[in-house]
Structure formats: C-alpha cells, structure tokens
N, CA, C and O atoms as a Tinker XYZ file with bonds, in Angstrom:
   440  protein
     1  N     11.042000   43.456000    7.561000    73     2
     2  CA    10.787000   44.505000    8.184000    64     1     3
     3  C     11.593000   44.712000    8.955000    63     2     4     5
     4  O     11.669000   43.821000    9.801000    81     3
     5  N     12.586000   45.882000    9.129000    73     3     6
     6  CA    13.661000   46.017000    9.885000    64     5     7
     7  C     13.426000   46.761000   10.986000    63     6     8     9
     8  O     12.403000   47.387000   10.710000    81     7
     9  N     13.937000   47.194000   12.571000    73     7    10
    10  CA    13.884000   47.393000   13.780000    64     9    11
    11  C     15.188000   48.478000   13.426000    63    10    12    13
    12  O     16.202000   48.259000   12.762000    81    11
    13  N     14.790000   49.615000   14.073000    73    11    14
    14  CA    15.889000   50.465000   13.956000    64    13    15
    15  C     16.355000   50.646000   15.427000    63    14    16    17
    16  O     17.248000   51.462000   15.656000    81    15
    17  N     15.714000   49.821000   16.584000    73    15    18
    18  CA    16.066000   50.045000   17.925000    64    17    19
    19  C     17.119000   48.695000   18.130000    63    18    20    21
    20  O     17.346000   47.840000   17.273000    81    19
    21  N     17.660000   48.754000   19.437000    73    19    22
    22  CA    18.788000   47.993000   19.967000    64    21    23
    23  C     18.404000   46.648000   19.326000    63    22    24    25
    24  O     17.246000   46.525000   18.926000    81    23
    25  N     19.477000   45.389000   19.159000    73    23    26
    26  CA    18.462000   44.049000   19.080000    64    25    27
    27  C     19.334000   43.281000   20.549000    63    26    28    29
    28  O     20.428000   43.593000   21.018000    81    27
    29  N     18.358000   42.189000   21.005000    73    27    30
    30  CA    19.171000   41.509000   21.816000    64    29    31
    31  C     19.956000   40.546000   21.788000    63    30    32    33
    32  O     19.370000   39.474000   21.943000    81    31
    33  N     21.492000   40.435000   21.600000    73    31    34
    34  CA    22.572000   39.981000   21.567000    64    33    35
    35  C     22.178000   38.119000   21.987000    63    34    36    37
    36  O     22.618000   37.098000   21.459000    81    35
    37  N     21.169000   38.301000   23.158000    73    35    38
    38  CA    21.242000   36.404000   23.638000    64    37    39
    39  C     20.244000   35.826000   22.800000    63    38    40    41
    40  O     19.074000   36.182000   22.659000    81    39
    41  N     20.751000   35.058000   22.362000    73    39    42
    42  CA    20.241000   34.068000   21.578000    64    41    43
    43  C     18.528000   33.237000   22.359000    63    42    44    45
    44  O     18.324000   32.863000   23.514000    81    43
    45  N     17.625000   33.212000   21.174000    73    43    46
    46  CA    16.710000   32.736000   21.792000    64    45    47
    47  C     16.828000   31.014000   22.017000    63    46    48    49
    48  O     17.432000   30.215000   21.302000    81    47
    49  N     16.226000   30.813000   22.961000    73    47    50
    50  CA    16.487000   29.511000   23.636000    64    49    51
    51  C     15.422000   28.704000   23.339000    63    50    52    53
    52  O     14.356000   29.236000   23.651000    81    51
    53  N     15.288000   27.336000   22.727000    73    51    54
    54  CA    14.146000   27.524000   22.582000    64    53    55
    55  C     13.962000   25.359000   23.054000    63    54    56    57
    56  O     14.692000   24.581000   22.440000    81    55
    57  N     13.016000   24.847000   24.052000    73    55    58
    58  CA    13.022000   24.173000   24.445000    64    57    59
    59  C     13.495000   23.152000   23.973000    63    58    60    61
    60  O     14.159000   23.508000   23.000000    81    59
    61  N     13.550000   21.999000   24.098000    73    59    62
    62  CA    13.925000   20.421000   23.012000    64    61    63
    63  C     13.003000   19.591000   23.478000    63    62    64    65
    64  O     12.522000   19.667000   24.609000    81    63
    65  N     12.685000   18.683000   22.553000    73    63    66
    66  CA    11.730000   17.552000   23.130000    64    65    67
    67  C     12.180000   16.770000   22.796000    63    66    68    69
    68  O     12.689000   16.508000   21.707000    81    67
    69  N     12.046000   16.114000   23.912000    73    67    70
    70  CA    12.788000   14.664000   23.688000    64    69    71
    71  C     12.166000   13.503000   23.205000    63    70    72    73
    72  O     11.179000   13.184000   23.869000    81    71
    73  N     12.418000   12.811000   22.308000    73    71    74
    74  CA    12.243000   11.934000   21.477000    64    73    75
    75  C     11.126000   10.578000   22.338000    63    74    76    77
    76  O     11.538000    9.869000   23.256000    81    75
    77  N     10.018000   10.520000   21.875000    73    75    78
    78  CA     9.589000    9.209000   22.280000    64    77    79
    79  C     10.347000    7.930000   22.304000    63    78    80    81
    80  O     11.221000    7.501000   21.550000    81    79
    81  N      9.724000    7.376000   23.484000    73    79    82
    82  CA    10.216000    5.851000   23.465000    64    81    83
    83  C      9.888000    5.370000   22.171000    63    82    84    85
    84  O      9.080000    5.787000   21.341000    81    83
    85  N     10.799000    4.260000   22.163000    73    83    86
    86  CA    10.568000    3.572000   20.827000    64    85    87
    87  C     10.503000    2.368000   20.830000    63    86    88    89
    88  O     10.138000    2.272000   22.002000    81    87
    89  N     10.572000    0.977000   20.366000    73    87    90
    90  CA    10.378000   -0.372000   20.272000    64    89    91
    91  C     12.303000   -0.286000   19.875000    63    90    92    93
    92  O     12.753000    0.435000   18.985000    81    91
    93  N     12.968000   -0.987000   20.568000    73    91    94
    94  CA    14.208000   -1.199000   20.196000    64    93    95
    95  C     14.340000   -2.545000   19.661000    63    94    96    97
    96  O     13.338000   -3.227000   19.873000    81    95
    97  N     15.107000   -3.027000   19.143000    73    95    98
    98  CA    15.703000   -4.557000   18.064000    64    97    99
    99  C     15.630000   -5.194000   18.679000    63    98   100   101
   100  O     15.474000   -6.224000   18.022000    81    99
   101  N     15.616000   -5.565000   20.234000    73    99   102
   102  CA    15.490000   -6.625000   20.882000    64   101   103
   103  C     14.279000   -7.141000   21.337000    63   102   104   105
   104  O     14.040000   -8.276000   21.751000    81   103
   105  N     12.913000   -5.365000   21.108000    73   103   106
   106  CA    11.572000   -5.722000   21.663000    64   105   107
   107  C     11.392000   -4.654000   22.919000    63   106   108   109
   108  O     10.277000   -4.405000   23.378000    81   107
   109  N     12.901000   -3.903000   23.547000    73   107   110
   110  CA    12.137000   -4.153000   24.073000    64   109   111
   111  C     12.059000   -1.889000   24.460000    63   110   112   113
   112  O     12.456000   -1.134000   23.573000    81   111
   113  N     11.654000   -1.462000   25.472000    73   111   114
   114  CA    11.686000    0.053000   25.302000    64   113   115
   115  C     12.995000    1.053000   25.819000    63   114   116   117
   116  O     13.612000    1.163000   26.878000    81   115
   117  N     13.059000    1.660000   24.583000    73   115   118
   118  CA    14.227000    2.444000   24.739000    64   117   119
   119  C     14.870000    3.404000   25.733000    63   118   120   121
   120  O     16.051000    3.745000   25.804000    81   119
   121  N     13.616000    3.838000   26.639000    73   119   122
   122  CA    13.894000    4.697000   27.918000    64   121   123
   123  C     14.260000    3.434000   28.998000    63   122   124   125
   124  O     15.376000    3.287000   29.495000    81   123
   125  N     13.133000    2.587000   29.250000    73   123   126
   126  CA    12.986000    1.748000   30.534000    64   125   127
   127  C     14.187000   -0.008000   30.605000    63   126   128   129
   128  O     14.706000   -0.656000   31.514000    81   127
   129  N     14.131000   -0.116000   29.067000    73   127   130
   130  CA    14.969000   -1.277000   28.319000    64   129   131
   131  C     14.022000   -2.665000   28.992000    63   130   132   133
   132  O     14.558000   -3.762000   29.148000    81   131
   133  N     12.680000   -2.429000   29.318000    73   131   134
   134  CA    12.519000   -3.406000   30.042000    64   133   135
   135  C     11.306000   -4.262000   28.186000    63   134   136   137
   136  O     10.716000   -3.718000   27.252000    81   135
   137  N     11.506000   -5.508000   28.537000    73   135   138
   138  CA    10.749000   -6.129000   27.040000    64   137   139
   139  C      9.046000   -5.137000   26.755000    63   138   140   141
   140  O      8.489000   -4.389000   27.559000    81   139
   141  N      8.753000   -5.385000   25.819000    73   139   142
   142  CA     7.452000   -4.954000   25.735000    64   141   143
   143  C      6.652000   -5.398000   26.066000    63   142   144   145
   144  O      6.926000   -6.454000   26.637000    81   143
   145  N      5.192000   -5.066000   26.022000    73   143   146
   146  CA     3.742000   -6.445000   26.307000    64   145   147
   147  C      2.813000   -5.776000   25.193000    63   146   148   149
   148  O      2.313000   -4.654000   25.115000    81   147
   149  N      2.764000   -7.212000   24.127000    73   147   150
   150  CA     1.798000   -6.832000   23.487000    64   149   151
   151  C      0.180000   -6.590000   23.963000    63   150   152   153
   152  O     -0.512000   -7.163000   24.805000    81   151
   153  N     -0.079000   -5.530000   23.075000    73   151   154
   154  CA    -1.577000   -5.408000   23.667000    64   153   155
   155  C     -2.586000   -5.146000   22.155000    63   154   156   157
   156  O     -2.020000   -5.038000   21.067000    81   155
   157  N     -3.743000   -5.086000   22.248000    73   155   158
   158  CA    -4.660000   -4.998000   21.475000    64   157   159
   159  C     -4.539000   -6.336000   21.045000    63   158   160   161
   160  O     -4.347000   -7.302000   21.783000    81   159
   161  N     -4.702000   -6.354000   19.415000    73   159   162
   162  CA    -4.556000   -7.623000   18.394000    64   161   163
   163  C     -3.556000   -7.901000   17.913000    63   162   164   165
   164  O     -3.354000   -8.292000   16.763000    81   163
   165  N     -2.620000   -7.678000   18.986000    73   163   166
   166  CA    -1.200000   -7.532000   18.432000    64   165   167
   167  C     -0.301000   -6.717000   18.013000    63   166   168   169
   168  O      0.925000   -6.814000   17.955000    81   167
   169  N     -1.296000   -5.594000   17.618000    73   167   170
   170  CA    -0.611000   -4.285000   16.748000    64   169   171
   171  C      0.462000   -3.536000   17.393000    63   170   172   173
   172  O      1.588000   -3.143000   17.085000    81   171
   173  N     -0.374000   -3.482000   18.485000    73   171   174
   174  CA     0.494000   -2.257000   19.785000    64   173   175
   175  C      1.251000   -2.823000   20.559000    63   174   176   177
   176  O      0.842000   -3.960000   20.792000    81   175
   177  N      2.568000   -2.470000   21.301000    73   175   178
   178  CA     3.154000   -2.864000   22.141000    64   177   179
   179  C      3.739000   -1.634000   22.881000    63   178   180   181
   180  O      4.449000   -0.756000   22.389000    81   179
   181  N      3.193000   -1.771000   24.480000    73   179   182
   182  CA     3.501000   -1.316000   25.595000    64   181   183
   183  C      4.523000   -1.488000   26.407000    63   182   184   185
   184  O      4.961000   -2.625000   26.580000    81   183
   185  N      5.160000   -0.244000   27.134000    73   183   186
   186  CA     5.978000   -0.357000   27.762000    64   185   187
   187  C      5.513000   -1.149000   29.426000    63   186   188   189
   188  O      4.725000   -0.427000   30.036000    81   187
   189  N      5.759000   -2.020000   29.928000    73   187   190
   190  CA     4.816000   -1.967000   31.770000    64   189   191
   191  C      4.860000   -1.235000   32.407000    63   190   192   193
   192  O      3.888000   -0.847000   33.054000    81   191
   193  N      6.284000   -0.640000   32.493000    73   191   194
   194  CA     7.081000    0.318000   33.334000    64   193   195
   195  C      6.847000    1.990000   33.353000    63   194   196   197
   196  O      6.933000    2.802000   34.275000    81   195
   197  N      6.530000    2.135000   31.997000    73   195   198
   198  CA     6.827000    4.118000   31.864000    64   197   199
   199  C      5.092000    3.691000   31.205000    63   198   200   201
   200  O      4.217000    4.501000   31.509000    81   199
   201  N      4.806000    2.863000   30.625000    73   199   202
   202  CA     3.791000    2.970000   30.057000    64   201   203
   203  C      3.447000    3.554000   28.880000    63   202   204   205
   204  O      2.343000    4.015000   28.589000    81   203
   205  N      5.217000    3.492000   27.680000    73   203   206
   206  CA     4.541000    4.113000   26.958000    64   205   207
   207  C      4.144000    3.451000   25.604000    63   206   208   209
   208  O      4.683000    2.346000   25.548000    81   207
   209  N      3.287000    3.757000   24.320000    73   207   210
   210  CA     2.957000    2.931000   23.372000    64   209   211
   211  C      4.521000    2.995000   22.643000    63   210   212   213
   212  O      5.119000    4.042000   22.392000    81   211
   213  N      5.003000    1.661000   22.382000    73   211   214
   214  CA     6.062000    1.440000   21.486000    64   213   215
   215  C      5.408000    0.850000   20.150000    63   214   216   217
   216  O      4.405000    0.141000   20.079000    81   215
   217  N      6.233000    1.323000   19.088000    73   215   218
   218  CA     6.253000    1.111000   17.770000    64   217   219
   219  C      7.434000    0.896000   16.973000    63   218   220   221
   220  O      8.595000    1.140000   17.302000    81   219
   221  N      7.090000    0.499000   16.084000    73   219   222
   222  CA     7.847000    0.608000   14.675000    64   221   223
   223  C      7.143000   -0.032000   13.845000    63   222   224   225
   224  O      6.248000   -0.779000   14.240000    81   223
   225  N      7.420000    0.142000   12.518000    73   223   226
   226  CA     6.720000    0.173000   11.336000    64   225   227
   227  C      7.715000   -1.600000   10.850000    63   226   228   229
   228  O      8.868000   -1.839000   11.210000    81   227
   229  N      7.142000   -2.218000   10.298000    73   227   230
   230  CA     7.922000   -3.385000    9.684000    64   229   231
   231  C      7.549000   -3.117000    7.863000    63   230   232   233
   232  O      6.731000   -3.805000    7.251000    81   231
   233  N      8.251000   -2.123000    7.322000    73   231   234
   234  CA     7.783000   -1.718000    5.537000    64   233   235
   235  C      8.524000   -3.547000    4.915000    63   234   236   237
   236  O      8.166000   -3.982000    3.820000    81   235
   237  N      9.035000   -3.963000    5.379000    73   235   238
   238  CA     9.354000   -4.954000    4.923000    64   237   239
   239  C      8.331000   -6.027000    4.624000    63   238   240   241
   240  O      8.071000   -6.600000    3.566000    81   239
   241  N      8.029000   -6.099000    5.343000    73   239   242
   242  CA     6.664000   -6.708000    6.027000    64   241   243
   243  C      5.215000   -6.152000    4.861000    63   242   244   245
   244  O      4.537000   -6.939000    4.200000    81   243
   245  N      5.041000   -4.610000    4.882000    73   243   246
   246  CA     4.141000   -4.172000    4.453000    64   245   247
   247  C      4.357000   -3.922000    3.075000    63   246   248   249
   248  O      3.306000   -4.046000    2.446000    81   247
   249  N      5.381000   -3.601000    2.339000    73   247   250
   250  CA     5.877000   -3.748000    1.243000    64   249   251
   251  C      5.694000   -5.434000    0.572000    63   250   252   253
   252  O      5.251000   -5.682000   -0.549000    81   251
   253  N      6.195000   -6.522000    1.657000    73   251   254
   254  CA     5.913000   -7.966000    0.580000    64   253   255
   255  C      4.156000   -8.025000    0.485000    63   254   256   257
   256  O      3.656000   -8.656000   -0.446000    81   255
   257  N      3.283000   -7.344000    1.483000    73   255   258
   258  CA     2.088000   -7.672000    1.420000    64   257   259
   259  C      1.543000   -6.842000    0.166000    63   258   260   261
   260  O      0.627000   -7.344000   -0.484000    81   259
   261  N      2.024000   -5.679000   -0.184000    73   259   262
   262  CA     1.801000   -4.675000   -0.873000    64   261   263
   263  C      1.996000   -5.756000   -2.618000    63   262   264   265
   264  O      1.131000   -5.812000   -3.492000    81   263
   265  N      3.044000   -6.298000   -2.643000    73   263   266
   266  CA     3.681000   -6.627000   -3.816000    64   265   267
   267  C      2.679000   -8.321000   -3.629000    63   266   268   269
   268  O      2.320000   -8.831000   -4.690000    81   267
   269  N      2.467000   -8.742000   -2.872000    73   267   270
   270  CA     1.352000  -10.052000   -3.299000    64   269   271
   271  C      0.552000   -9.431000   -3.644000    63   270   272   273
   272  O      0.366000   -9.371000   -4.860000    81   271
   273  N     -0.434000   -8.556000   -2.596000    73   271   274
   274  CA    -1.526000   -8.379000   -3.190000    64   273   275
   275  C     -1.439000   -7.485000   -4.805000    63   274   276   277
   276  O     -2.492000   -7.697000   -5.406000    81   275
   277  N     -0.744000   -6.823000   -5.399000    73   275   278
   278  CA    -0.362000   -6.889000   -6.620000    64   277   279
   279  C     -0.256000   -7.619000   -7.557000    63   278   280   281
   280  O     -0.605000   -7.316000   -8.698000    81   279
   281  N      0.414000   -9.064000   -7.106000    73   279   282
   282  CA     0.501000   -9.841000   -7.933000    64   281   283
   283  C     -0.665000  -10.580000   -7.593000    63   282   284   285
   284  O     -0.794000  -11.518000   -8.379000    81   283
   285  N     -1.514000  -10.539000   -6.786000    73   283   286
   286  CA    -3.375000  -11.401000   -6.529000    64   285   287
   287  C     -3.975000  -10.823000   -8.133000    63   286   288   289
   288  O     -4.325000  -11.460000   -9.127000    81   287
   289  N     -3.915000   -9.508000   -7.890000    73   287   290
   290  CA    -4.649000   -8.540000   -8.845000    64   289   291
   291  C     -4.303000   -8.484000  -10.136000    63   290   292   293
   292  O     -5.091000   -8.049000  -10.975000    81   291
   293  N     -3.303000   -8.842000  -10.392000    73   291   294
   294  CA    -2.521000   -8.935000  -11.920000    64   293   295
   295  C     -2.777000  -10.513000  -12.063000    63   294   296   297
   296  O     -2.893000  -10.812000  -13.252000    81   295
   297  N     -2.863000  -11.277000  -11.458000    73   295   298
   298  CA    -3.144000  -13.039000  -11.898000    64   297   299
   299  C     -4.836000  -13.080000  -12.326000    63   298   300   301
   300  O     -5.305000  -13.682000  -13.292000    81   299
   301  N     -5.485000  -12.378000  -11.459000    73   299   302
   302  CA    -7.094000  -11.967000  -11.506000    64   301   303
   303  C     -7.276000  -11.174000  -13.141000    63   302   304   305
   304  O     -8.064000  -11.559000  -14.006000    81   303
   305  N     -6.729000  -10.494000  -13.211000    73   303   306
   306  CA    -7.095000   -9.860000  -14.368000    64   305   307
   307  C     -6.107000  -10.457000  -15.482000    63   306   308   309
   308  O     -6.220000   -9.600000  -16.358000    81   307
   309  N     -5.523000  -11.077000  -15.803000    73   307   310
   310  CA    -4.868000  -11.994000  -16.654000    64   309   311
   311  C     -5.695000  -12.750000  -16.668000    63   310   312   313
   312  O     -5.851000  -12.765000  -17.889000    81   311
   313  N     -6.621000  -13.646000  -16.195000    73   311   314
   314  CA    -7.468000  -14.773000  -16.072000    64   313   315
   315  C     -8.866000  -14.336000  -16.655000    63   314   316   317
   316  O     -9.374000  -15.237000  -17.323000    81   315
   317  N     -9.511000  -13.349000  -16.585000    73   315   318
   318  CA   -10.605000  -12.508000  -16.923000    64   317   319
   319  C     -9.903000  -12.169000  -18.270000    63   318   320   321
   320  O    -10.456000  -12.650000  -19.259000    81   319
   321  N     -9.005000  -11.574000  -18.444000    73   319   322
   322  CA    -8.549000  -11.710000  -19.891000    64   321   323
   323  C     -8.590000  -12.355000  -20.512000    63   322   324   325
   324  O     -9.004000  -12.272000  -21.668000    81   323
   325  N     -7.937000  -13.729000  -19.650000    73   323   326
   326  CA    -8.154000  -15.352000  -20.987000    64   325   327
   327  C     -9.281000  -15.376000  -21.841000    63   326   328   329
   328  O     -9.682000  -15.252000  -22.998000    81   327
   329  N     -9.758000  -15.733000  -19.961000    73   327   330
   330  CA   -11.572000  -15.795000  -20.442000    64   329   331
   331  C    -12.463000  -15.071000  -21.383000    63   330   332   333
   332  O    -13.375000  -15.568000  -22.043000    81   331
   333  N    -12.114000  -13.939000  -21.360000    73   331   334
   334  CA   -12.783000  -12.970000  -22.261000    64   333   335
   335  C    -12.324000  -13.186000  -23.473000    63   334   336   337
   336  O    -13.247000  -13.782000  -24.027000    81   335
   337  N    -11.595000  -13.086000  -24.110000    73   335   338
   338  CA   -10.520000  -13.846000  -25.256000    64   337   339
   339  C    -10.899000  -15.452000  -25.428000    63   338   340   341
   340  O    -10.429000  -15.811000  -26.508000    81   339
   341  N    -11.489000  -16.411000  -24.850000    73   339   342
   342  CA   -11.444000  -17.340000  -25.259000    64   341   343
   343  C    -13.492000  -17.801000  -25.355000    63   342   344   345
   344  O    -14.074000  -18.863000  -25.574000    81   343
   345  N    -13.940000  -16.525000  -25.092000    73   343   346
   346  CA   -15.092000  -16.402000  -24.617000    64   345   347
   347  C    -15.477000  -15.868000  -26.303000    63   346   348   349
   348  O    -16.496000  -16.267000  -26.867000    81   347
   349  N    -14.634000  -15.061000  -26.865000    73   347   350
   350  CA   -14.740000  -14.530000  -28.263000    64   349   351
   351  C    -14.561000  -15.592000  -28.784000    63   350   352   353
   352  O    -15.612000  -16.038000  -29.244000    81   351
   353  N    -13.612000  -16.296000  -28.950000    73   351   354
   354  CA   -13.402000  -17.180000  -29.614000    64   353   355
   355  C    -14.686000  -18.025000  -30.223000    63   354   356   357
   356  O    -15.240000  -18.068000  -31.321000    81   355
   357  N    -14.895000  -18.751000  -28.796000    73   355   358
   358  CA   -15.778000  -19.735000  -29.286000    64   357   359
   359  C    -16.839000  -19.274000  -29.653000    63   358   360   361
   360  O    -17.537000  -20.068000  -30.285000    81   359
   361  N    -17.538000  -17.544000  -29.389000    73   359   362
   362  CA   -18.565000  -17.042000  -30.128000    64   361   363
   363  C    -18.186000  -17.001000  -31.675000    63   362   364   365
   364  O    -18.936000  -17.070000  -32.648000    81   363
   365  N    -16.900000  -16.879000  -31.621000    73   363   366
   366  CA   -16.603000  -16.485000  -33.650000    64   365   367
   367  C    -17.063000  -17.939000  -33.738000    63   366   368   369
   368  O    -18.234000  -18.092000  -34.088000    81   367
   369  N    -16.441000  -18.885000  -33.515000    73   367   370
   370  CA   -16.491000  -20.132000  -33.725000    64   369   371
   371  C    -18.086000  -20.459000  -34.245000    63   370   372   373
   372  O    -18.305000  -20.568000  -35.452000    81   371
   373  N    -19.008000  -20.584000  -33.402000    73   371   374
   374  CA   -20.103000  -20.509000  -33.439000    64   373   375
   375  C    -20.682000  -19.993000  -34.899000    63   374   376   377
   376  O    -20.940000  -20.779000  -35.810000    81   375
   377  N    -20.815000  -18.866000  -34.974000    73   375   378
   378  CA   -21.153000  -18.205000  -35.722000    64   377   379
   379  C    -20.681000  -18.159000  -37.087000    63   378   380   381
   380  O    -21.330000  -17.749000  -38.048000    81   379
   381  N    -19.128000  -18.756000  -37.103000    73   379   382
   382  CA   -18.624000  -18.819000  -38.501000    64   381   383
   383  C    -19.471000  -20.271000  -39.073000    63   382   384   385
   384  O    -19.419000  -20.595000  -40.260000    81   383
   385  N    -20.310000  -21.137000  -37.950000    73   383   386
   386  CA   -20.635000  -22.767000  -38.401000    64   385   387
   387  C    -21.830000  -22.480000  -38.207000    63   386   388   389
   388  O    -22.213000  -23.622000  -38.459000    81   387
   389  N    -23.058000  -21.780000  -37.904000    73   387   390
   390  CA   -24.526000  -21.612000  -37.964000    64   389   391
   391  C    -24.330000  -20.942000  -39.171000    63   390   392   393
   392  O    -24.333000  -21.585000  -40.221000    81   391
   393  N    -24.158000  -19.722000  -39.162000    73   391   394
   394  CA   -24.559000  -18.722000  -40.304000    64   393   395
   395  C    -23.917000  -19.435000  -41.984000    63   394   396   397
   396  O    -22.861000  -20.064000  -42.054000    81   395
   397  N    -24.519000  -19.247000  -42.785000    73   395   398
   398  CA   -22.927000  -18.847000  -44.197000    64   397   399
   399  C    -23.652000  -17.905000  -44.230000    63   398   400   401
   400  O    -24.784000  -17.486000  -43.988000    81   399
   401  N    -21.925000  -17.496000  -44.890000    73   399   402
   402  CA   -21.379000  -16.342000  -45.464000    64   401   403
   403  C    -22.191000  -15.134000  -45.988000    63   402   404   405
   404  O    -22.621000  -15.273000  -47.133000    81   403
   405  N    -22.403000  -14.273000  -45.518000    73   403   406
   406  CA   -23.547000  -13.189000  -45.877000    64   405   407
   407  C    -23.491000  -12.743000  -47.910000    63   406   408   409
   408  O    -22.400000  -12.307000  -48.278000    81   407
   409  N    -24.262000  -12.835000  -48.686000    73   407   410
   410  CA   -24.257000  -13.081000  -49.968000    64   409   411
   411  C    -23.806000  -11.590000  -50.689000    63   410   412   413
   412  O    -24.690000  -10.762000  -50.473000    81   411
   413  N    -23.274000  -11.325000  -51.063000    73   411   414
   414  CA   -22.408000  -10.241000  -51.781000    64   413   415
   415  C    -23.777000  -10.006000  -52.839000    63   414   416   417
   416  O    -24.212000  -10.950000  -53.499000    81   415
   417  N    -24.287000   -8.856000  -52.895000    73   415   418
   418  CA   -25.271000   -7.977000  -53.849000    64   417   419
   419  C    -24.591000   -6.873000  -54.453000    63   418   420   421
   420  O    -23.873000   -5.948000  -54.073000    81   419
   421  N    -25.217000   -7.430000  -55.862000    73   419   422
   422  CA   -24.144000   -7.001000  -57.319000    64   421   423
   423  C    -25.042000   -6.020000  -57.567000    63   422   424   425
   424  O    -26.180000   -6.300000  -57.190000    81   423
   425  N    -24.882000   -4.779000  -58.166000    73   423   426
   426  CA   -25.638000   -3.665000  -58.591000    64   425   427
   427  C    -26.449000   -3.972000  -59.851000    63   426   428   429
   428  O    -25.925000   -4.499000  -60.832000    81   427
   429  N    -27.518000   -3.688000  -59.810000    73   427   430
   430  CA   -27.863000   -3.976000  -61.158000    64   429   431
   431  C    -27.519000   -2.978000  -62.275000    63   430   432   433
   432  O    -27.445000   -1.774000  -62.034000    81   431
   433  N    -27.304000   -3.500000  -63.528000    73   431   434
   434  CA   -27.121000   -2.305000  -64.142000    64   433   435
   435  C    -28.163000   -2.331000  -65.063000    63   434   436   437
   436  O    -28.732000   -3.299000  -65.568000    81   435
   437  N    -28.400000   -0.717000  -65.266000    73   435   438
   438  CA   -29.633000   -0.445000  -66.268000    64   437   439
   439  C    -29.905000   -0.774000  -67.797000    63   438   440
   440  O    -30.967000   -0.438000  -68.321000    81   439
C-alpha cells in the first residue's frame, strides 16, 4: 500500500539488545571476567558478581552420548535377533527329530 504523503527521511532507530553474558573458554563470565560458580546438579553455572546464568552447550559430549546410546540399542537389537534365530533353529531341529515326515497322499484312481 503506497502513501502519497511526504515520507520521513530519518531512518528508524531500533534499540540494539546486548548479548547475554556467556561462559568463556576459561570458565569465567564474559562481562565480569569472574570465575563461574556451579549451581544445581552441576548443569548451571552462575556469575557470583552479576548473578547472570552462564551456559554453553557441550555439543561434542551430547553427540558422544547419542552415539553410545545408538550403539547400545543396536547391540541389544542384534542380540535379540540372534536369540530369535537360535530359538527358531532349535525349534526346527526339535520338529525334525520328533515327528516323522508327513506321508504324501496319492489320489486314488477310479
């Protein structure tokens, strides 16, 4: 939709939101440079000076856990499959030794 009236030549200024404090590679607050304090179950790190909740994700650790869980599940599934195959083989052997082969019935000629 176009406006035919005069346009304001001044640019619209939007406030810039500063980045939240984060945990640096040295384990300190990025704003205060004070070492973080561990809180909770060890999952949360807090800056004791500015009380900011600092965090960074351990993507490598999460990926390692995901791979280990997938490997455990695959090993478990393979073990179940092996057990099923072994049980089927054992059942086949038991059926072969316990029952005589079925007799074939020939049609009678009239």
